[in-house]
C-alpha positions in Angstrom: -5.6 58.0 -14.1 -3.5 57.3 -17.0 -0.8 54.6 -17.8 2.9 55.3 -18.6 4.1 53.0 -21.0 7.4 53.1 -22.6 7.5 51.6 -26.0 10.9 50.3 -26.6 11.5 48.2 -29.5 15.0 47.3 -30.6 16.0 45.5 -33.8 16.6 41.9 -33.2 20.2 41.9 -35.0 21.2 45.6 -33.8 24.1 44.7 -32.1 25.6 42.5 -34.2 25.1 45.0 -37.3 26.7 47.8 -35.2 24.0 49.8 -35.6 24.2 52.9 -33.1 21.4 55.7 -32.0 23.6 58.4 -33.8 23.4 56.4 -37.3 20.7 57.3 -39.8 18.2 54.5 -39.8 16.8 55.3 -43.3 18.9 52.3 -44.6 17.5 50.3 -41.8 13.9 49.9 -43.8 14.5 50.0 -47.4 13.3 46.5 -48.0 10.0 47.6 -47.2 8.8 44.3 -45.6 7.5 43.1 -42.5 7.3 39.4 -42.6 8.7 36.2 -44.1 7.2 33.3 -45.7 8.1 30.2 -47.5 6.6 27.7 -50.1 8.6 24.6 -50.3 7.4 22.2 -52.9 8.5 18.7 -53.9 6.3 17.2 -56.8 7.9 13.9 -57.2 6.8 10.6 -56.3 8.8 7.4 -55.8 11.9 6.2 -54.3 14.1 7.0 -57.6 13.2 10.8 -57.0 14.8 10.8 -53.8 16.9 13.5 -54.6 14.0 15.8 -55.1 12.7 15.4 -51.5 16.3 15.8 -50.2 16.3 19.0 -52.5 13.1 20.5 -50.7 14.0 19.5 -47.1 17.8 21.0 -47.6 15.8 24.2 -48.4 13.4 23.9 -45.8 16.4 23.4 -43.0 18.0 26.4 -44.2 15.3 28.8 -44.0 14.2 27.8 -40.5 18.3 28.1 -39.6 18.0 31.8 -40.9 14.9 32.4 -39.1 11.7 31.9 -40.7 9.4 29.3 -38.4 7.5 26.2 -39.1 4.4 28.8 -39.0 5.3 30.8 -41.7 6.5 27.8 -44.1 4.3 25.7 -46.5 6.0 22.7 -47.1 4.9 20.1 -49.6 6.4 16.7 -50.3 5.0 14.3 -52.7 6.5 11.0 -51.2 7.6 10.1 -47.8 11.3 8.8 -48.6 11.9 8.8 -44.8 9.2 6.0 -44.4 9.9 4.1 -47.8 10.5 0.4 -47.2 13.6 0.7 -49.3 15.1 3.3 -47.0 17.9 1.2 -45.2 18.1 4.1 -42.5 14.5 4.8 -41.6 12.9 7.9 -40.6 15.9 9.7 -42.1 16.9 11.7 -45.6 20.3 12.7 -46.4 21.6 15.3 -49.0 25.0 13.7 -49.2 26.9 10.4 -49.4 28.7 10.9 -46.3 25.1 11.3 -44.4 26.4 14.1 -42.1 23.0 15.7 -41.9 19.9 14.2 -41.9 17.9 16.9 -43.4 14.6 15.2 -42.3 15.4 15.9 -38.7 13.1 15.6 -35.6 11.0 18.5 -36.0 9.9 18.3 -39.5 6.6 19.7 -40.1 5.2 18.8 -43.6 1.9 20.4 -44.4 0.8 18.5 -47.4 2.0 15.3 -47.9 1.6 12.3 -50.6 -1.7 13.0 -52.7 -2.3 15.9 -51.1 0.6 17.6 -53.3 -1.4 18.6 -56.4 -1.8 21.6 -58.9 -5.0 22.4 -57.4 -4.0 22.6 -53.9 -0.8 24.6 -54.9 -2.5 27.3 -56.7 -4.9 27.3 -53.7 -2.4 27.7 -51.5 -0.9 30.6 -53.5 -4.3 32.5 -54.2 -5.6 32.0 -50.5 -8.8 30.1 -52.1 -9.1 27.2 -49.6 -11.9 25.7 -48.2 -13.2 27.2 -44.7 -12.4 24.1 -43.1 -8.5 24.5 -44.1 -6.3 24.6 -40.7 -4.3 27.6 -40.3 -0.7 25.5 -40.6 -1.9 24.6 -44.1 -2.6 28.4 -45.1 -0.4 31.2 -46.6 -1.7 33.8 -44.4 0.6 36.6 -46.2 -0.2 40.2 -46.7 0.8 43.3 -48.6 4.3 43.4 -46.2 5.5 39.9 -46.9 8.6 38.9 -48.7 7.9 35.4 -49.9 10.3 32.4 -51.2 8.9 30.1 -53.4 10.9 27.0 -54.0 10.1 24.3 -56.3 11.8 21.2 -57.4 10.8 17.8 -59.6 10.6 16.9 -63.3 9.5 19.4 -66.0 10.1 20.6 -69.6 9.3 23.7 -71.6 6.8 25.5 -69.9 5.5 23.2 -67.7 6.3 21.1 -64.2 5.4 17.6 -63.4 3.3 16.7 -60.2 3.6 13.3 -59.3 3.6 12.1 -62.9 -0.1 12.4 -63.3 -0.6 16.2 -63.9 1.5 19.4 -64.3 1.3 23.0 -63.6 1.9 25.4 -66.9 4.0 28.4 -66.3 0.9 30.6 -67.6 -1.0 29.2 -64.6 1.8 29.8 -62.6 2.0 33.3 -63.7 -1.7 33.8 -63.5 -1.3 32.8 -59.7 1.3 35.4 -58.8 -0.9 37.8 -60.4 -3.8 37.0 -58.2 -1.5 37.4 -55.3 -0.8 40.7 -56.3 -4.2 41.9 -56.8 -5.1 40.7 -53.5 -2.4 42.3 -51.7 -1.1 39.1 -50.7 2.7 39.7 -51.3 5.3 42.6 -51.2 8.0 40.7 -53.0 8.6 37.3 -54.3 11.6 35.2 -54.8 11.0 32.4 -57.2 13.4 29.7 -57.2 13.3 26.2 -59.2 15.3 23.3 -59.7 14.1 21.4 -62.9 14.7 20.7 -66.6 14.3 23.5 -68.8 13.5 25.5 -65.5 13.6 28.9 -67.1 10.7 28.7 -69.1 8.4 28.5 -65.6 9.1 32.3 -65.5 9.2 33.4 -68.9 5.2 34.2 -68.6 5.6 36.3 -65.1 4.2 39.9 -65.7 3.4 40.7 -62.0 5.4 43.6 -60.3 8.2 42.8 -57.6 9.1 39.4 -58.6 12.7 38.3 -58.9 13.7 34.5 -60.0 16.2 32.1 -60.6 16.3 28.9 -62.5 18.6 26.0 -62.8 18.8 25.6 -66.7 17.7 27.5 -69.7 15.5 26.3 -72.0 16.1 23.4 -74.0 18.8 22.1 -70.8 18.4 19.3 -68.6 19.1 19.9 -64.7 21.4 17.5 -63.6 21.8 15.3 -60.3 25.1 15.3 -58.2 25.9 12.2 -56.6 25.0 8.7 -55.9 24.8 7.6 -52.1 25.6 3.5 -52.7 24.0 2.5 -49.7 20.7 3.9 -50.7 21.5 3.3 -54.7 19.9 6.6 -56.1 21.1 10.1 -56.6 20.7 12.0 -53.2 20.6 15.9 -54.5 20.3 17.8 -57.7 23.6 19.8 -58.8 22.2 23.6 -58.6 20.6 22.7 -55.0 23.7 21.2 -53.9 25.7 24.3 -54.4 22.9 26.8 -53.2 22.7 24.7 -50.2 26.6 24.9 -49.7 26.2 28.7 -50.2 23.3 29.0 -47.6 25.3 27.1 -45.0 27.9 29.8 -44.5 25.1 32.5 -44.0 24.0 33.7 -40.7 21.2 35.9 -39.6 22.6 39.8 -40.3 24.5 38.7 -43.1 25.4 41.2 -45.9 25.3 38.5 -48.6 23.1 39.5 -51.6 21.1 38.0 -53.9 23.7 38.9 -56.3 25.9 36.7 -54.8 23.6 33.9 -54.5 23.1 34.2 -58.3 26.9 33.3 -59.1 26.8 29.9 -56.9 26.7 27.4 -59.5 28.7 28.4 -62.5 27.9 26.4 -65.7 31.2 24.1 -65.4 29.7 23.0 -62.1 26.1 22.6 -62.9 26.6 21.6 -66.4 23.8 23.5 -67.1 23.3 27.2 -67.3 21.4 29.1 -64.3 19.2 31.7 -65.7 17.8 34.8 -63.5 15.0 37.6 -63.9 15.0 40.5 -62.5 12.9 42.9 -64.8 10.1 42.8 -62.7 11.9 43.3 -59.5 12.5 46.9 -59.0 15.6 46.9 -56.4 19.3 46.3 -57.3 19.9 42.6 -56.5 23.4 43.9 -55.5 21.8 45.9 -52.9 18.9 43.1 -52.1 20.1 41.1 -49.0 20.0 37.2 -49.3 18.0 37.1 -45.8 15.4 39.5 -47.1 14.1 36.2 -48.6 15.6 33.4 -46.9 15.7 34.8 -43.2 13.3 36.2 -41.0 15.2 39.4 -39.6 13.0 42.2 -38.4 13.2 45.9 -39.0 11.5 47.8 -36.3 11.2 51.6 -35.1 13.2 52.5 -31.8 11.2 55.1 -29.9 12.4 56.8 -27.0 9.6 59.0 -25.6 6.7 58.3 -23.5 3.4 57.6 -24.8 0.7 58.2 -22.6 -2.7 56.1 -22.6 -6.2 56.8 -20.9 -7.2 53.9 -19.1 -10.5 52.2 -20.7 -13.3 50.4 -18.7 -14.1 47.5 -21.2 -17.3 47.0 -19.7 -18.4 50.6 -19.9 -17.6 50.3 -23.5 -19.5 47.4 -24.1 -22.6 49.1 -22.3 -22.2 52.2 -24.6 -22.1 50.2 -27.6 -25.0 47.9 -26.9 -27.6 49.8 -25.1 -29.4 53.2 -24.6 -30.9 54.8 -22.0 -34.2 53.2 -22.8 -33.5 49.6 -23.3 -30.9 49.3 -20.8 -32.4 47.8 -17.6 -30.6 48.7 -13.9 -29.9 44.7 -13.4 -28.4 44.8 -16.6 -25.8 47.7 -15.6 -24.9 45.8 -12.6 -24.4 42.5 -14.6 -21.0 41.2 -14.7 -19.3 38.4 -17.0 -19.3 35.0 -15.8 -18.4 31.5 -16.8 -21.3 29.6 -18.2 -22.1 26.5 -16.3 -20.2 23.2 -18.0 -23.3 20.9 -17.1 -26.6 22.4 -17.9 -28.9 22.6 -14.6 -31.5 20.8 -16.6 -29.4 17.8 -16.2 -28.5 18.0 -12.7 
């Protein structure tokens, strides 16, 4: 007996993109990736660094809206501003003085919080060298077909980014971590985005293929905050992230906006710093690379119209063939069936 199975898989945004069955689907699969991940890191503690938490939560909100699920987002937040006793509106984090959007939201899933946000844990997440007891929710379970967005924000300098004012990750350590990822087939492409002072220095040592990078400031420049919320008494967002978020808010799944468009979101007159990019390690033309290749999770799948016939397989027969021979299998064993074990051992009854 044979089962007739019709395999019909459609691209999620087929109708919105206007793709028909008669069109050439070659362009449909040019990105080469099959899944998306995001590693979002805030490295700063203390109330006066409120804006860094708002930065990372703003990007978190955007990538979730564009389709990357929490199961494929690693969110590292060094301080809990929502529950800080100085917060006049507990359980909220805002990125605008008008307090229109609570970026903390009701369904935020922080994977690494407070003192868990360390250089060691960050590098271990990237390279996959975590203790066996680490739950899946804290692991970057990417593969050779994964596009990964790595966003970092905090206080930095020439060649380093501080973690909680106690330690720092250098640009060499970060470059070596990405090389380990490449050697271990943990990514297809990486988009590295960093908002900190002298941010350009953090990608200058990269040497692994398929990495695209953008930084909020050049070496020797500060990356400035945008505006103060008088009710909170602190700056609520940095300039580069503010304008990047403004751009992302107008992006929808299936958008044709490209990485080249994204690189122009914050000119020097607005950022008061020079946004720097690095494209030499990235093989594709950024003007042809969709923004949703990194910030979204749009699936490209092949459409099959033919029928595939699969033979019926009896699992119990396969198990017997693999686990016993004519000499070793008894008649009783051949007739045995799978059953649930007793919840209470008979010896206790």
